[in-house]
C-alpha positions in Angstrom: 120.6 109.2 70.3 120.1 111.3 67.2 119.0 108.2 65.3 116.3 107.5 67.9 115.1 111.1 67.8 115.0 111.2 64.0 112.8 108.1 64.0 110.5 109.5 66.6 110.2 112.6 64.6 108.4 110.7 61.8 105.6 109.8 64.2 102.5 111.9 64.9 102.7 114.4 67.8 101.0 112.3 70.4 102.9 109.1 69.6 106.2 111.1 69.5 105.7 112.5 73.0 104.8 109.1 74.4 107.5 107.1 72.6 110.1 109.8 73.4 109.2 109.5 77.1 109.5 105.7 77.0 112.7 105.5 75.0 114.5 108.2 76.9 113.3 106.9 80.3 114.7 103.5 79.4 118.0 105.1 78.5 118.2 107.0 81.7 117.2 103.9 83.6 120.1 101.9 82.1 122.6 104.7 82.7 121.5 105.1 86.3 121.3 101.4 87.3 122.7 99.1 84.6 120.9 96.1 83.3 117.2 95.9 84.4 117.6 92.4 86.0 120.2 93.8 88.4 118.2 96.7 89.8 116.0 97.2 92.8 113.9 100.2 93.8 116.0 100.3 97.0 118.9 101.7 94.8 116.9 104.9 94.5 117.9 105.9 98.0 121.5 106.0 96.9 120.9 107.9 93.7 118.4 110.5 94.9 119.1 113.7 96.8 115.5 115.1 97.0 112.0 113.7 97.5 111.4 114.7 93.9 114.3 112.7 92.5 113.3 109.8 94.8 109.8 109.8 93.4 111.1 110.1 89.8 113.4 107.1 90.4 110.6 105.0 91.8 108.5 106.0 88.8 110.9 104.2 86.5 109.7 100.9 88.0 106.0 101.6 87.2 104.2 98.7 85.6 104.0 99.9 81.9 101.4 99.8 79.1 99.8 96.4 78.3 102.1 94.6 80.7 99.4 92.4 82.2 97.1 89.7 80.9 94.3 88.4 83.2 96.5 85.7 85.0 99.4 88.1 85.6 97.0 90.9 86.8 95.3 88.6 89.2 98.7 87.4 90.5 99.7 91.0 91.1 96.5 91.9 92.9 96.5 91.6 96.7 94.8 88.7 98.4 92.2 89.7 101.0 94.8 89.3 103.8 97.3 91.3 101.8 94.8 94.1 101.1 94.0 94.3 104.8 97.7 94.5 105.6 98.4 97.0 102.9 95.8 99.3 104.6 97.4 98.7 108.0 100.8 99.7 106.6 99.4 102.9 105.1 97.7 103.8 108.4 100.9 103.1 110.4 102.9 105.3 108.0 100.6 108.3 108.5 101.1 108.0 112.3 104.9 107.7 112.2 106.7 110.0 114.6 110.5 109.3 114.6 109.9 105.6 114.5 110.2 104.8 110.8 112.7 102.0 111.4 110.5 100.4 114.0 107.5 100.3 111.6 109.6 98.5 109.0 110.2 95.7 111.5 106.5 95.6 112.3 105.2 95.4 108.8 102.5 92.7 108.4 104.0 89.4 107.4 101.8 89.0 104.3 103.5 92.0 102.6 106.9 91.9 104.2 108.5 90.0 101.3 107.9 92.8 98.8 107.1 96.0 100.7 109.2 97.8 103.3 109.6 101.2 105.0 112.8 103.2 105.0 114.0 106.6 106.1 115.0 109.2 103.5 116.3 112.5 104.9 113.4 113.9 106.9 110.8 111.5 105.5 109.5 108.0 105.9 108.8 105.9 102.8 106.6 102.9 102.1 107.7 101.3 98.9 107.9 98.1 96.9 111.4 96.6 97.0 110.9 93.9 94.4 111.1 94.7 90.7 112.2 91.8 88.5 113.3 93.0 85.1 113.0 96.6 86.3 109.2 96.4 86.8 107.4 96.3 90.1 106.3 92.8 91.0 103.0 94.1 92.5 102.7 97.7 91.5 100.5 98.9 94.5 102.3 102.2 94.6 104.5 104.1 97.0 103.8 106.6 99.8 106.0 109.2 101.5 105.2 111.2 104.7 107.3 113.5 107.0 109.3 111.4 109.4 107.9 113.2 112.5 104.6 114.8 113.3 106.5 118.1 113.9 107.5 118.0 110.2 103.9 118.4 109.1 103.0 122.0 108.4 99.5 121.5 106.8 96.9 118.8 106.5 97.1 118.5 102.8 97.4 115.1 101.0 98.8 114.9 97.5 98.3 112.0 95.1 99.2 111.1 91.5 97.1 108.2 90.2 98.4 108.1 86.6 102.2 107.7 86.5 103.8 107.4 83.0 100.5 108.6 81.5 99.8 112.1 82.9 103.5 113.0 82.4 105.1 115.3 85.0 102.4 114.8 87.7 104.6 112.5 89.8 107.4 115.0 90.0 104.9 117.8 90.5 103.0 116.1 93.4 106.3 115.2 95.0 107.6 118.7 94.8 104.5 120.3 96.2 104.3 117.7 99.0 107.8 118.6 100.1 107.8 122.4 99.5 104.5 122.9 101.4 105.2 120.6 104.3 102.1 118.6 103.6 100.9 115.4 105.3 101.3 112.7 102.6 102.2 111.8 99.1 100.7 108.8 97.4 101.7 107.6 93.9 100.2 104.7 92.0 102.6 101.9 90.9 100.9 101.0 87.6 100.2 103.1 84.6 96.5 103.3 83.9 96.9 101.2 80.7 99.0 98.4 82.3 96.0 96.0 81.8 93.8 96.9 78.9 90.7 95.1 80.0 87.9 97.5 80.9 87.1 98.2 84.5 84.1 96.5 86.0 83.6 99.4 88.4 82.8 102.6 86.4 82.2 103.2 82.7 82.7 106.5 80.8 79.8 108.3 79.3 81.4 108.3 75.9 81.4 105.0 74.0 84.8 105.8 72.5 86.5 106.0 75.9 87.6 103.1 78.1 88.4 103.0 81.8 90.9 100.2 82.3 91.2 97.9 85.3 94.5 99.4 86.2 93.1 102.9 86.3 92.8 103.6 90.0 90.6 106.6 89.5 87.9 104.2 88.1 88.5 100.9 89.8 87.9 100.4 93.5 89.9 97.2 93.5 93.2 98.9 92.7 95.4 99.2 95.8 95.7 102.9 95.2 92.0 103.2 96.1 92.6 101.3 99.4 95.5 103.6 100.3 93.5 106.7 99.4 90.6 105.7 101.6 92.9 104.9 104.6 94.4 108.3 104.2 90.9 109.9 104.2 89.8 107.9 107.2 93.0 108.6 109.1 92.6 112.3 108.6 89.0 112.1 109.8 90.1 110.4 113.0 93.0 112.7 113.6 91.5 116.2 113.7 89.1 115.9 110.7 89.5 117.9 107.5 88.3 121.5 108.0 87.8 123.1 104.6 89.8 126.1 105.8 93.0 124.2 106.2 92.8 120.7 104.8 92.3 119.0 101.4 93.0 115.8 99.4 94.5 116.9 96.1 94.7 114.6 93.1 97.0 115.7 90.2 96.1 114.9 86.6 97.3 116.0 83.1 95.2 116.7 80.0 96.1 116.7 76.3 96.4 119.8 74.3 93.1 119.3 72.4 91.1 118.5 75.6 89.5 121.5 77.2 92.0 123.6 75.2 90.8 126.9 76.7 91.7 125.9 80.2 95.3 125.9 81.4 94.1 124.4 84.7 90.7 123.0 85.3 89.7 122.5 89.0 86.8 120.5 90.2 85.6 118.7 93.4 83.9 115.7 91.7 80.7 117.6 91.0 79.8 118.3 87.4 78.8 121.4 85.4 75.2 121.0 86.5 76.2 121.9 90.0 77.5 125.3 89.0 75.9 127.0 92.0 77.9 124.9 94.4 81.1 126.4 93.0 79.7 130.0 93.1 77.9 130.2 96.4 79.2 132.1 99.4 80.7 129.1 101.2 84.5 129.2 101.5 85.9 126.1 99.8 89.4 124.9 99.2 88.9 124.9 95.4 87.8 128.6 95.4 90.9 129.7 97.4 93.2 127.6 95.2 91.7 129.1 92.0 92.2 132.6 93.4 95.8 132.0 94.4 96.7 130.2 91.2 95.4 133.2 89.2 97.6 135.4 91.3 100.7 133.2 90.7 100.0 132.7 87.0 98.1 135.7 85.7 98.4 134.5 82.1 96.8 131.1 82.7 93.1 130.4 82.4 92.3 128.7 85.7 88.7 127.5 85.6 85.9 125.9 87.6 83.0 123.9 86.3 80.8 127.0 86.8 83.0 128.9 84.2 83.9 126.2 81.7 82.2 123.6 79.6 85.1 121.2 80.2 83.8 117.7 81.0 86.8 116.6 83.1 84.8 117.1 86.3 85.8 113.7 87.8 82.2 112.7 88.6 83.1 109.1 88.1 86.4 109.1 90.1 86.0 106.5 92.8 88.3 108.3 95.3 86.4 111.5 94.8 83.1 109.8 95.3 84.3 108.4 98.6 85.6 111.6 99.9 82.4 113.3 98.8 80.4 111.0 101.1 79.6 107.9 99.1 79.9 104.6 101.0 83.1 102.7 99.8 80.9 99.8 98.8 78.9 102.0 96.4 81.5 104.1 94.7 81.2 102.2 91.5 77.5 102.9 91.0 76.6 106.1 93.0 77.7 109.6 92.0 78.3 112.3 94.6 75.9 115.3 94.9 76.0 118.7 96.5 74.5 117.4 99.7 77.5 115.1 100.5 80.3 117.1 98.9 82.3 119.2 101.5 85.0 120.5 99.1 87.7 118.4 100.8 88.6 116.8 97.5 90.3 118.8 94.8 90.7 117.3 91.3 93.2 119.1 89.1 93.4 118.7 85.3 96.2 120.7 83.7 98.0 121.5 80.4 101.6 120.5 80.0 102.9 124.0 80.8 101.3 123.8 84.3 103.1 120.6 85.2 106.7 121.3 84.2 109.3 122.1 86.8 109.4 125.9 86.0 105.8 126.1 87.4 106.4 124.3 90.7 107.4 127.4 92.7 104.2 129.2 91.7 102.1 126.2 92.6 103.8 126.0 95.9 103.0 129.6 96.7 99.3 129.0 95.7 99.0 125.9 97.9 100.6 127.6 101.0 98.4 130.6 100.7 95.3 128.4 100.2 95.9 126.2 103.2 97.4 128.0 106.2 100.1 126.3 108.2 99.2 124.8 111.5 102.4 124.2 113.6 100.2 123.2 116.5 99.6 119.7 115.1 99.4 117.5 118.1 102.2 114.9 118.2 100.9 111.4 117.9 102.1 108.6 120.2 104.1 105.9 118.4 101.7 103.0 117.7 102.0 99.3 117.2 100.2 97.2 114.7 97.7 95.7 117.2 96.5 99.3 118.1 96.2 100.0 114.4 94.0 97.1 113.9 91.8 98.2 116.8 91.6 101.9 115.7 91.2 101.1 112.1 88.6 98.3 112.4 85.9 100.3 110.8 87.6 100.1 107.4 85.5 97.8 105.2 87.2 95.0 103.3 85.4 94.8 100.0 84.8 91.4 98.4 
């Protein structure tokens, strides 16, 4: 180990952090499971004792940097039928109420060979069970929800779109999901650089930056986007998303030199030009969260676009655009504006110190104070796949 660390120490700071993570993750992976060809994500259920450790274990199978070329990427992408069935599975998971094992049996046939559902403590998990060589075969991501409707304390949905890139956000999102009794956790199954071809969906404003095809924040053909939209539509159908108690929170991490004055930078997908939206008298989730984070971490600079010139405002994030009212078919080309934005979506960019384990308790306190618990959530009747198809028929299957 000391030899590896010494070699890594000769690299630049950025490469050192990335390479250290990759090397040590591989060492932990081998110690935990043995040779890569012998492992399966299903083993994570035997080696994990918390939701956080389960998510961390799943993350080891994330499709890594530069893994795909065009043929292998196309092979990993869902067919039209599989995409439709992936959405149905996500919808069914959100409606689970003590019937997780039944849903596993009822998974659509087109995805049964590589996806399954399983119980884990008080949770129900949708995950990919096939990982030849220690890498997900498909990489569509995994999702965790409370196993019963009574286990949901608040209508908050967490997601981590950039595993193995925005380091620490998978563990952070999993921890906050569990500790706050939130409705769902969604984590992408591919790192954003798994396929280095540029996205055909959105392009960055800077010519030196690239959005890759496997970046689910900037490609509406990534399965993470499909799952995110199903989560959003499910919530709209089941009680809506009142700004007083509900939000869709997407966790990100930023480098030390990016927006260096901000420890945490919060936005709702509207840029700095919409400063008045962030400062008006309307109660919005992002304002409450900023207030409570400042109470939890008085030494941090927690900023909004109205207070900072940071450009990480997520105006080109396709999930944010949809939740801000843009039609799913137009999220690649149409930006959100203040007329459509409700504040339901919260985009969090954060320095390393804000996404390490020591900060999770403070984050949990800030979330619980920002989104009151609603124990009166109506229990949902167990559903079957035919009723999912009928209730969810409004979802648009994109070409």
